[in-house]
Backbone bond lengths (Angstrom), bond angles and torsions (degrees), N, CA, C in turn:
res aa  C-N    CA-C-N  psi(-1)  N-CA   C-N-CA  omega(-1)  CA-C   N-CA-C  phi
1 M - - - 1.427 - - 1.521 114.11 -
2 S 1.264 123.15 132.18 1.391 126.70 -175.47 1.554 110.36 -73.22
3 I 1.355 114.86 157.51 1.480 119.60 177.23 1.479 114.83 -55.80
4 S 1.415 116.51 -41.01 1.455 119.08 -179.06 1.505 112.56 -69.63
5 T 1.357 117.17 -33.17 1.438 119.65 174.37 1.576 112.86 -66.41
6 K 1.262 113.48 -45.52 1.518 118.66 171.60 1.550 114.51 -51.59
7 T 1.397 110.45 -49.51 1.478 113.75 -179.47 1.512 112.40 -60.89
8 S 1.324 117.93 -40.80 1.389 129.41 -178.10 1.593 106.54 -58.12
9 L 1.293 109.08 -51.20 1.531 115.21 -178.56 1.440 113.30 -62.07
10 I 1.327 116.51 -42.50 1.502 122.01 176.11 1.498 111.23 -57.22
11 L 1.279 116.63 -52.05 1.504 124.05 -179.50 1.580 107.54 -55.30
12 L 1.293 114.56 -47.00 1.456 119.46 -178.78 1.508 113.71 -57.28
13 I 1.307 111.90 -45.51 1.538 119.62 177.50 1.511 109.74 -61.94
14 F 1.265 113.72 -49.86 1.513 117.87 -179.18 1.449 112.72 -56.29
15 I 1.376 117.17 -46.36 1.483 120.75 -175.20 1.553 107.96 -65.24
16 T 1.352 114.95 -46.55 1.490 120.49 175.08 1.478 116.96 -50.24
17 F 1.443 108.95 -46.51 1.555 119.27 -178.98 1.457 108.92 -60.72
18 T 1.443 111.35 -49.26 1.477 119.02 -172.13 1.696 111.41 -61.31
19 Y 1.342 111.76 -44.53 1.406 120.50 -179.20 1.533 110.06 -65.66
20 T 1.352 118.01 -41.81 1.445 122.22 -173.27 1.535 108.94 -63.87
21 Y 1.489 115.07 -46.74 1.332 116.65 -168.38 1.595 112.25 -93.65
22 S 1.391 117.77 -15.73 1.367 116.94 174.02 1.376 120.24 -83.78
23 S 1.333 118.06 -30.84 1.436 124.24 -173.28 1.503 110.40 -61.47
24 P 1.366 114.94 -51.19 1.514 116.41 -177.88 1.544 110.82 -53.56
25 V 1.359 118.73 -44.65 1.390 129.16 178.95 1.575 110.24 -54.26
26 Y 1.286 113.56 -47.87 1.563 116.49 -179.25 1.543 105.78 -66.84
27 A 1.352 118.43 -42.86 1.439 121.12 -170.75 1.566 109.20 -64.28
28 Q 1.390 116.79 -30.90 1.450 122.93 -177.78 1.655 107.77 -72.70
29 K 1.318 118.62 -17.74 1.421 119.11 -175.96 1.585 109.63 -83.64
30 V 1.305 113.38 -20.64 1.487 116.82 -176.89 1.507 109.13 -94.75
31 Q 1.351 119.03 116.71 1.478 120.52 -175.60 1.507 105.50 -124.96
32 K 1.314 120.61 123.28 1.443 125.27 170.14 1.564 111.72 -70.23
33 L 1.268 116.07 132.93 1.378 124.75 -170.38 1.576 110.01 -100.92
34 D 1.355 119.35 159.93 1.456 122.92 -174.44 1.578 107.50 -86.20
35 V 1.336 114.55 142.09 1.396 123.59 165.25 1.479 108.32 -114.18
36 T 1.321 115.69 113.91 1.516 121.87 -170.03 1.531 108.51 -110.60
37 I 1.360 112.71 132.12 1.590 116.03 174.04 1.516 105.31 -76.91
38 N 1.307 112.06 121.94 1.585 120.46 177.04 1.528 108.47 -83.06
39 E 1.467 114.30 -54.06 1.434 115.94 -172.80 1.565 105.26 -156.12
40 V 1.351 114.94 146.99 1.425 124.05 -177.59 1.456 111.09 -124.96
41 V 1.292 126.61 125.43 1.453 127.74 -179.46 1.536 107.49 -126.22
42 G 1.413 115.92 117.21 1.455 119.59 171.48 1.534 108.40 86.12
43 D 1.352 115.50 -147.29 1.463 123.58 -168.61 1.576 109.28 -93.55
44 V 1.291 120.82 102.02 1.412 124.22 -176.24 1.553 107.52 -134.35
45 E 1.350 114.20 131.78 1.451 122.28 178.38 1.468 114.80 -120.34
46 I 1.304 119.22 153.82 1.424 121.28 178.62 1.499 112.44 -133.26
47 M 1.364 119.25 151.56 1.478 120.28 176.24 1.577 99.63 -122.59
48 L 1.409 110.99 122.58 1.473 118.69 -179.53 1.503 110.82 -73.74
49 P 1.358 117.08 157.34 1.497 119.80 176.56 1.508 109.53 -54.28
50 N 1.279 112.79 140.34 1.538 125.41 171.83 1.479 109.62 64.17
51 T 1.370 118.75 30.90 1.465 122.95 175.44 1.566 108.43 -133.45
52 F 1.289 113.33 161.69 1.496 117.47 178.88 1.420 115.26 -125.72
53 K 1.332 116.16 29.86 1.502 126.34 179.20 1.440 115.05 -123.64
54 W 1.386 117.60 126.22 1.420 119.43 173.74 1.503 112.37 -81.91
55 V 1.296 115.88 136.70 1.477 120.44 -177.69 1.555 109.36 -132.20
56 P 1.232 121.81 152.01 1.527 120.89 177.52 1.453 113.33 -61.29
57 A 1.246 116.76 134.35 1.480 123.54 178.31 1.512 108.43 -67.03
58 P 1.400 117.43 135.76 1.399 121.21 177.39 1.539 113.28 -48.11
59 A 1.272 116.18 126.35 1.477 120.51 -179.42 1.596 112.77 -63.02
60 E 1.304 114.27 -30.49 1.534 117.79 -174.69 1.568 100.19 -96.46
61 G 1.325 114.31 145.52 1.506 124.79 171.51 1.473 113.90 -67.49
62 G 1.236 120.00 157.30 1.481 125.59 171.92 1.521 113.53 112.64
63 S 1.285 117.95 -8.54 1.435 121.80 175.15 1.542 113.95 -62.53
64 I 1.198 118.68 133.84 1.550 118.65 -173.08 1.466 113.36 -120.19
65 F 1.291 115.51 133.04 1.528 124.66 -179.62 1.360 111.98 -129.46
66 T 1.423 120.82 179.96 1.462 120.10 175.45 1.552 107.29 -128.17
67 E 1.233 116.42 -168.81 1.464 121.67 -176.59 1.527 109.21 -61.76
68 G 1.370 117.12 146.82 1.470 119.74 -177.69 1.575 110.37 105.54
69 V 1.312 117.19 -6.57 1.496 119.92 -174.92 1.580 103.39 -80.13
70 Q 1.290 115.39 141.29 1.581 119.14 175.86 1.486 106.72 -118.40
71 V 1.350 114.83 151.97 1.474 122.59 -176.61 1.466 111.47 -136.66
72 R 1.251 117.61 142.10 1.481 123.20 175.21 1.510 109.57 -144.20
73 T 1.310 117.31 139.25 1.421 125.45 -173.61 1.555 109.45 -120.01
74 G 1.388 116.31 148.09 1.382 127.20 168.73 1.457 119.42 -85.27
75 P 1.433 118.36 -169.54 1.478 114.27 178.35 1.452 110.56 -73.97
76 F 1.312 118.28 151.89 1.463 123.63 -175.89 1.361 115.22 49.91
77 S 1.349 121.48 33.46 1.460 122.11 -176.77 1.615 102.96 -128.21
78 S 1.399 110.60 161.41 1.447 117.23 -179.71 1.509 106.15 -161.17
79 I 1.276 115.97 166.58 1.563 122.68 -179.98 1.478 104.56 -152.49
80 S 1.391 118.55 139.02 1.431 118.87 177.73 1.613 103.05 -115.88
81 L 1.266 116.11 137.23 1.452 122.87 -178.51 1.552 107.57 -122.75
82 V 1.334 111.63 128.56 1.385 122.94 176.29 1.590 111.52 -93.19
83 L 1.248 116.55 111.70 1.530 120.55 -175.39 1.627 106.47 -96.13
84 A 1.296 109.35 87.91 1.536 119.36 -179.22 1.543 109.21 45.51
85 D 1.349 118.97 -130.23 1.370 123.38 175.25 1.510 115.08 -95.76
86 S 1.333 115.50 9.94 1.445 124.53 -171.21 1.567 113.09 -84.26
87 S 1.278 116.90 -59.36 1.433 120.88 -173.89 1.521 111.71 -158.75
88 V 1.321 113.48 172.08 1.480 123.17 170.74 1.518 107.58 -122.62
89 V 1.343 113.55 133.44 1.429 121.13 -179.80 1.491 111.75 -116.71
90 L 1.346 119.19 118.50 1.489 124.02 174.69 1.449 107.51 -94.52
91 V 1.445 116.94 117.27 1.475 120.47 174.29 1.453 108.47 -96.73
92 D 1.300 117.76 127.50 1.444 124.72 -174.88 1.464 112.52 -89.25
93 S 1.381 121.06 -179.60 1.407 126.27 178.53 1.560 113.33 -60.71
94 F 1.298 115.66 151.50 1.434 120.90 176.41 1.522 113.81 54.66
95 T 1.281 119.27 48.35 1.452 126.68 -172.85 1.462 107.30 -122.79
96 F 1.332 112.61 148.38 1.520 123.88 172.70 1.486 108.71 -137.47
97 M 1.297 116.56 114.00 1.525 116.97 -175.20 1.580 106.88 -145.61
98 A 1.317 114.29 165.35 1.513 122.67 178.29 1.575 109.22 -138.16
99 V 1.339 108.75 143.32 1.475 114.16 169.38 1.574 104.93 -92.09
100 E 1.276 117.52 94.41 1.424 124.11 179.98 1.407 112.85 -66.21
101 K 1.297 125.40 -51.14 1.435 129.76 -175.30 1.604 108.30 -136.91
102 F 1.308 116.49 136.01 1.428 122.24 169.92 1.482 110.64 -160.18
103 F 1.328 116.42 101.16 1.407 122.95 -172.46 1.527 111.94 -153.87
104 K 1.307 120.97 163.04 1.380 125.09 177.30 1.457 109.38 -122.02
105 S 1.438 114.33 132.02 1.427 124.74 177.90 1.527 108.62 -133.65
106 G 1.432 109.74 111.78 1.461 111.64 -174.90 1.506 109.73 70.96
107 N 1.289 113.34 -127.65 1.492 117.99 178.07 1.505 115.55 -109.39
108 V 1.355 110.18 22.47 1.542 117.98 -178.95 1.489 107.42 -118.34
109 V 1.424 116.46 132.03 1.371 122.87 175.14 1.496 107.24 -105.89
110 T 1.335 118.72 117.47 1.507 123.00 179.26 1.513 112.22 -98.02
111 T 1.358 114.68 127.12 1.435 122.05 -175.59 1.597 105.70 -130.16
112 R 1.284 110.93 125.85 1.570 117.58 176.33 1.489 105.82 -133.46
113 L 1.329 114.46 111.99 1.524 123.81 170.17 1.407 115.76 -105.49
114 N 1.306 119.65 124.79 1.364 126.12 176.16 1.553 109.27 -93.70
115 L 1.343 118.98 116.75 1.440 122.84 174.60 1.519 109.50 -105.84
116 F 1.229 116.71 104.23 1.435 122.45 -177.34 1.579 111.62 -75.30
117 V 1.330 116.40 -51.11 1.381 123.35 179.42 1.455 108.13 -152.96
118 G 1.424 120.22 152.00 1.432 123.30 177.87 1.516 112.44 105.07
119 S 1.333 117.41 -149.85 1.474 125.98 -175.96 1.465 111.07 -148.18
120 I 1.242 111.48 145.80 1.496 123.62 177.15 1.558 109.41 -139.88
121 V 1.314 113.21 148.59 1.449 120.33 170.17 1.512 111.24 -114.42
122 N 1.290 122.47 123.73 1.458 128.68 -179.85 1.477 114.49 -109.68
123 T 1.252 111.96 122.99 1.493 119.70 -176.09 1.527 109.92 -119.73
124 L 1.282 116.05 109.07 1.592 118.59 -179.21 1.445 106.28 -82.49
125 N 1.403 117.57 140.30 1.475 124.02 176.08 1.422 112.11 -72.19
126 V 1.346 112.12 153.31 1.409 124.24 -176.22 1.500 110.18 -88.56
127 G 1.413 120.03 137.14 1.432 122.86 167.45 1.474 113.48 68.48
128 T 1.390 115.00 37.04 1.440 120.22 173.57 1.546 110.74 -69.87
129 P 1.337 118.19 147.98 1.451 118.33 179.89 1.584 113.81 -86.34
130 F 1.353 112.66 5.01 1.483 114.78 -177.81 1.548 107.02 -126.66
131 E 1.320 113.66 173.47 1.537 122.77 -179.44 1.517 105.81 -91.89
132 N 1.302 116.81 136.91 1.477 123.12 177.55 1.515 110.16 -98.92
133 D 1.283 116.51 120.39 1.479 121.59 171.01 1.656 103.98 -107.48
134 Y 1.308 114.04 89.39 1.484 122.22 -161.92 1.516 106.97 -121.56
135 K 1.437 116.16 116.84 1.490 123.34 174.52 1.422 110.02 -138.65
136 V 1.439 110.01 143.41 1.419 120.53 172.28 1.475 109.02 -114.08
137 V 1.317 118.59 131.42 1.465 122.39 -170.80 1.593 107.00 -117.40
138 T 1.342 113.48 124.32 1.524 119.54 178.03 1.553 106.55 -113.99
139 P 1.387 117.55 171.28 1.368 115.17 -179.80 1.554 118.31 -59.02
140 S 1.349 115.24 -17.39 1.523 115.04 -177.82 1.588 114.68 -122.51
141 F 1.359 115.25 -8.67 1.441 112.69 174.97 1.499 112.42 -160.22
142 T 1.345 117.63 168.18 1.534 125.42 179.41 1.484 108.12 -117.64
143 T 1.256 121.76 132.43 1.453 120.64 174.26 1.501 110.76 -127.40
144 S 1.330 118.21 149.51 1.479 124.23 -178.20 1.512 109.07 -106.55
145 L 1.278 120.76 155.22 1.453 124.77 175.12 1.579 106.51 -122.14
146 R 1.266 112.25 145.46 1.486 121.30 -178.27 1.582 105.39 -112.64
147 D 1.363 114.79 167.07 1.472 115.57 -177.96 1.536 109.57 -63.17
148 N 1.380 115.49 146.90 1.384 124.14 177.41 1.514 112.07 66.47
149 E 1.367 117.23 21.20 1.534 122.06 178.63 1.554 106.87 -104.08
150 V 1.295 109.30 151.17 1.442 121.37 173.00 1.541 110.26 -128.60
151 K 1.308 114.34 125.41 1.538 116.17 -178.47 1.494 110.61 -131.17
152 K 1.348 118.68 131.91 1.425 118.68 163.54 1.568 110.10 -99.02
153 I 1.260 117.56 136.44 1.415 124.93 -173.39 1.437 107.58 -129.43
154 V 1.375 117.40 127.84 1.481 125.12 -179.24 1.554 110.50 -119.31
155 A 1.251 115.37 136.69 1.568 115.43 -173.41 1.563 105.78 -142.66
156 G 1.371 112.36 144.23 1.373 121.60 160.64 1.478 123.25 82.65
157 A 1.360 111.03 174.28 1.534 122.40 174.91 1.603 107.04 59.89
158 M 1.411 112.26 -126.67 1.497 119.71 -172.89 1.458 109.09 -80.69
159 F 1.258 125.67 -2.51 1.406 127.21 -173.69 1.497 114.82 -112.35
160 K 1.365 119.01 146.87 1.317 123.66 171.47 1.522 112.29 -71.40
161 D 1.369 121.97 135.13 1.440 120.11 176.73 1.455 108.07 -60.25
162 T 1.406 115.89 130.00 1.386 122.89 179.95 1.500 115.49 -137.06
163 M 1.289 124.12 165.12 1.471 126.08 -179.20 1.523 108.92 -144.69
164 I 1.336 122.13 138.13 1.390 125.40 -178.27 1.547 99.30 -129.57
165 A 1.422 116.59 130.32 1.399 119.39 179.66 1.497 114.07 -126.01
166 G 1.347 115.62 150.33 1.464 120.01 177.70 1.498 110.22 -157.32
167 S 1.320 117.57 -179.52 1.378 121.28 176.47 1.527 116.18 -105.57
168 R 1.279 118.93 136.29 1.525 117.34 -172.35 1.553 111.82 -60.21
169 G 1.310 108.99 124.17 1.549 109.35 175.30 1.464 118.82 102.01
170 D 1.411 114.09 -21.40 1.467 117.86 -173.05 1.601 110.15 -101.53
171 G 1.333 118.45 -17.28 1.454 122.03 174.40 1.514 110.44 80.07
172 N 1.350 116.82 3.39 1.450 114.80 179.63 1.522 110.90 -88.02
173 S 1.319 115.49 159.92 1.429 122.70 179.65 1.487 110.57 -147.44
174 E 1.349 119.51 157.48 1.401 126.51 171.97 1.432 110.33 -110.69
175 G 1.308 115.23 127.57 1.475 126.09 174.31 1.511 106.20 72.29
176 G 1.346 119.27 28.54 1.405 122.95 179.41 1.492 117.27 -82.76
177 G 1.319 113.51 -11.32 1.457 119.67 177.67 1.557 109.73 85.94
178 N 1.340 116.11 -149.78 1.509 119.95 -179.74 1.430 107.96 -93.56
179 K 1.353 113.38 100.66 1.455 121.72 179.01 1.466 110.00 -84.23
180 K 1.342 115.35 130.02 1.518 119.90 -176.97 1.542 109.02 -98.45
181 P 1.248 123.77 141.20 1.459 128.39 177.10 1.665 107.59 -50.96
182 G 1.333 108.15 131.88 1.494 115.37 -179.50 1.432 117.75 85.10
183 T 1.324 114.61 3.61 1.506 116.71 178.11 1.519 109.93 -108.94
184 D 1.292 110.50 163.28 1.513 120.98 -173.68 1.556 103.06 -80.08
185 P 1.360 122.88 120.02 1.552 121.83 -178.42 1.486 109.48 -70.35
186 F 1.314 121.59 -4.64 1.508 123.10 -178.55 1.499 109.52 -106.62
187 F 1.283 117.75 -41.59 1.482 121.20 178.57 1.474 115.30 -90.68
188 G 1.394 114.06 -23.14 1.473 120.12 177.15 1.556 117.44 85.27
189 T 1.332 112.17 -6.35 1.502 116.52 -179.57 1.567 104.82 -136.08
190 S 1.377 115.25 165.19 1.490 117.36 172.99 1.487 112.62 -58.09
191 P 1.385 120.10 126.56 1.425 119.53 -171.64 1.466 106.96 -74.74
192 S 1.343 110.59 157.99 1.506 120.40 172.60 1.494 111.01 -70.31
193 Q 1.306 114.57 162.92 1.481 115.94 178.48 1.423 111.83 -60.14
194 E 1.371 118.99 -36.78 1.492 121.77 -175.47 1.499 108.77 -70.05
195 N 1.250 123.50 -44.69 1.402 125.54 -176.66 1.563 109.89 -75.58
196 Q 1.296 120.12 -32.80 1.429 119.19 168.73 1.482 117.80 -58.18
197 K 1.419 114.45 -41.59 1.417 120.25 170.68 1.486 116.69 -55.45
198 I 1.374 110.91 -39.77 1.523 117.78 -176.87 1.530 108.04 -69.41
199 R 1.393 119.26 -44.56 1.371 119.91 -176.46 1.502 111.93 -67.81
200 E 1.367 116.66 -30.67 1.447 123.30 -178.45 1.487 108.93 -67.55
201 S 1.385 115.08 -21.57 1.533 119.31 -169.30 1.664 105.22 -90.13
202 S 1.322 113.88 4.32 1.456 114.31 -178.38 1.552 113.18 -63.10
203 G 1.394 116.41 -19.92 1.432 117.63 178.17 1.521 112.51 -86.79
204 V 1.260 119.86 -1.42 1.428 123.99 -174.48 1.508 109.56 -90.42
205 R 1.304 119.02 128.82 1.458 123.60 174.24 1.496 111.76 -109.05
206 P 1.279 115.44 147.36 1.409 118.78 -179.65 1.582 113.32 -64.44
207 K 1.284 119.07 150.10 1.383 122.46 178.88 1.560 116.88 -69.48
């Protein structure tokens, strides 16, 4: 056997060994996280990952899904989603969105939400032990969220895509316009009892 042949054989064995033993280690670092329904109000449907059928969202909270789930809401309807220990997402009426990615790799939690039309309010949890790589994508722009940040994002149809940002608990907002006392800085009007309950649940984490 020539030297070049021996060298090629050694390289092949080394590459095979490296791929075989490193791939499982990498795979173990990527963990899909839970998307939990916290509360459903009105007419809400979901499409489960790898399916093509819309079904009514479970009326009772606690149902768990993973990345790939899609959500759409009807008039005067809403749903709140708890994204593990990362955030709470309130999906407002006439909204269509998808949780494209939601997983943990090492100490980083990656979240990608696609907002096709409608509005959502995203609240990041405080004091998480991991780093959040959190983005919301609309048809016209992409926005990121930082720890302790709250954002309302509106997309599509008759309205210009917009974003309002603030910090959790301080009631401040950027670009929120003339906020009146006693009104919701994200929805602009006094919230209904149902939506108020959902926003108050943003501090609740799944068991």
